[in-house]
C-alpha positions as CSV (number, residue, x, y, z in Angstrom):
1,X,50.0,-55.2,71.9
2,X,47.3,-57.9,72.5
3,X,49.9,-60.6,73.3
4,X,50.9,-58.8,76.5
5,X,47.4,-59.2,77.8
6,X,47.6,-62.9,77.6
7,X,48.1,-64.5,81.1
8,X,50.9,-66.8,79.8
9,X,52.9,-63.9,78.3
10,X,55.5,-63.7,81.1
11,X,55.9,-67.5,81.1
12,X,56.5,-67.4,77.3
13,X,59.1,-64.7,77.6
14,X,60.9,-65.4,80.8
15,X,60.0,-68.9,81.8
16,X,58.6,-69.4,85.3
17,X,61.7,-67.9,87.1
18,X,59.7,-64.7,87.9
19,X,57.2,-66.5,90.1
20,X,59.0,-68.6,92.7
21,X,56.0,-68.5,94.9
22,X,53.8,-70.4,92.5
23,X,52.3,-73.3,94.4
24,X,51.9,-75.7,91.5
25,X,55.6,-75.9,90.6
26,X,58.7,-76.9,92.6
27,X,61.7,-74.6,92.7
28,X,63.7,-77.1,90.7
29,X,61.2,-76.8,87.8
30,X,62.1,-73.2,87.0
31,X,63.9,-73.0,83.7
32,X,63.4,-70.9,80.6
33,X,61.6,-73.0,78.0
34,X,63.7,-73.8,74.9
35,X,63.1,-71.8,71.7
36,X,60.7,-74.0,69.8
37,X,58.2,-74.6,72.6
38,X,58.3,-70.9,73.5
39,X,57.5,-70.0,69.9
40,X,54.8,-72.7,69.7
41,X,53.3,-71.5,73.0
42,X,53.2,-67.9,71.7
43,X,51.5,-69.0,68.5
44,X,48.9,-71.0,70.5
45,X,48.2,-68.2,73.0
46,X,47.3,-65.6,70.3
47,X,43.8,-66.9,69.5
48,X,42.0,-65.1,66.7
49,X,44.5,-62.2,67.0
50,X,47.1,-64.3,65.3
51,X,50.8,-63.5,65.2
52,X,53.3,-62.2,62.7
53,X,56.9,-63.2,62.1
54,X,58.0,-59.8,63.6
55,X,56.0,-60.4,66.8
56,X,57.7,-63.8,67.2
57,X,61.0,-62.1,66.6
58,X,60.3,-59.3,69.2
59,X,58.5,-61.3,71.8
60,X,60.7,-64.5,71.8
61,X,63.8,-63.0,70.4
62,X,63.9,-65.6,67.7
63,X,64.6,-65.0,64.0
64,X,62.7,-66.4,61.1
65,X,59.3,-66.6,62.9
66,X,57.6,-68.0,59.8
67,X,59.8,-71.1,60.1
68,X,58.2,-72.0,63.4
69,X,54.7,-71.7,61.8
70,X,55.8,-73.8,58.8
71,X,57.3,-76.4,61.1
72,X,54.0,-76.7,63.1
73,X,52.2,-77.3,59.9
74,X,54.6,-80.0,58.8
75,X,54.9,-81.8,62.2
76,X,51.2,-81.8,63.0
77,X,49.6,-82.0,59.6
78,X,47.6,-78.8,60.2
79,X,47.2,-75.7,58.1
80,X,47.5,-72.3,59.7
81,X,45.3,-69.6,58.4
82,X,47.2,-66.7,56.9
83,X,46.3,-63.0,56.4
84,X,48.5,-60.8,54.3
85,X,49.1,-57.5,56.0
86,X,51.0,-54.5,54.6
87,X,54.0,-53.4,56.5
88,X,53.7,-50.1,58.5
89,X,56.3,-48.4,56.3
90,X,54.2,-49.2,53.2
91,X,56.9,-51.3,51.7
92,X,56.0,-54.9,51.3
93,X,53.8,-57.1,53.5
94,X,53.9,-60.0,55.9
95,X,51.6,-62.8,57.0
96,X,49.6,-63.0,60.2
97,X,49.3,-66.6,61.2
98,X,46.3,-68.1,63.1
99,X,45.4,-71.6,64.4
100,X,42.1,-72.6,62.7
101,X,40.3,-74.3,65.5
102,X,40.4,-76.0,69.0
103,X,41.5,-79.3,67.5
104,X,44.6,-77.7,65.9
105,X,45.3,-75.8,69.2
106,X,45.1,-79.1,71.1
107,X,47.7,-80.6,68.7
108,X,50.0,-77.7,69.4
109,X,49.5,-78.0,73.1
110,X,50.3,-81.7,72.9
111,X,53.5,-80.9,71.0
112,X,54.5,-78.4,73.7
113,X,53.8,-80.9,76.4
114,X,56.1,-83.4,74.7
115,X,59.1,-81.2,75.4
116,X,61.0,-82.0,78.6
117,X,60.8,-78.6,80.3
118,X,57.1,-77.9,79.5
119,X,55.4,-76.4,82.6
120,X,51.9,-76.0,81.3
121,X,49.2,-76.6,83.9
122,X,45.7,-77.9,83.2
123,X,44.6,-74.3,83.8
124,X,47.0,-73.0,81.2
125,X,45.8,-75.6,78.7
126,X,42.2,-74.7,79.3
127,X,42.9,-71.0,78.8
128,X,44.6,-71.7,75.5
129,X,41.9,-74.0,74.2
130,X,39.2,-71.5,75.2
131,X,40.6,-69.1,72.6
132,X,39.5,-71.3,69.7
133,X,36.2,-72.5,68.2
134,X,35.5,-76.2,67.7
135,X,36.1,-77.6,64.3
136,X,33.0,-77.2,62.0
137,X,31.3,-80.5,61.3
């Protein structure tokens, strides 16, 4: 799974508890992020690979993954790109959701940062934004 290759994967899943030797956070900062920012961070970290509802379910242990995508669109006034993919069992399909550009990714990052327990560093933010092209003029 491409998501596991993302450097923020463990932070998304487990919070920063796993890395008590991190020099840029104090020990009192270590808390598992709440559900919404965790889902938003996962969506932002997928780049052009996108993410499906099932991947949100499996990775963040959250149900109704599409609701987090829809909520991002409503809150931020953005439109996620969607690709319809057939299910592996051949019955039905599901959407793969993508952020369209760097500007939309920045809006998602700003939303994540607005949450109290957000521990994104400047380096994390740069890694996320580097996954996206700039908006076409």
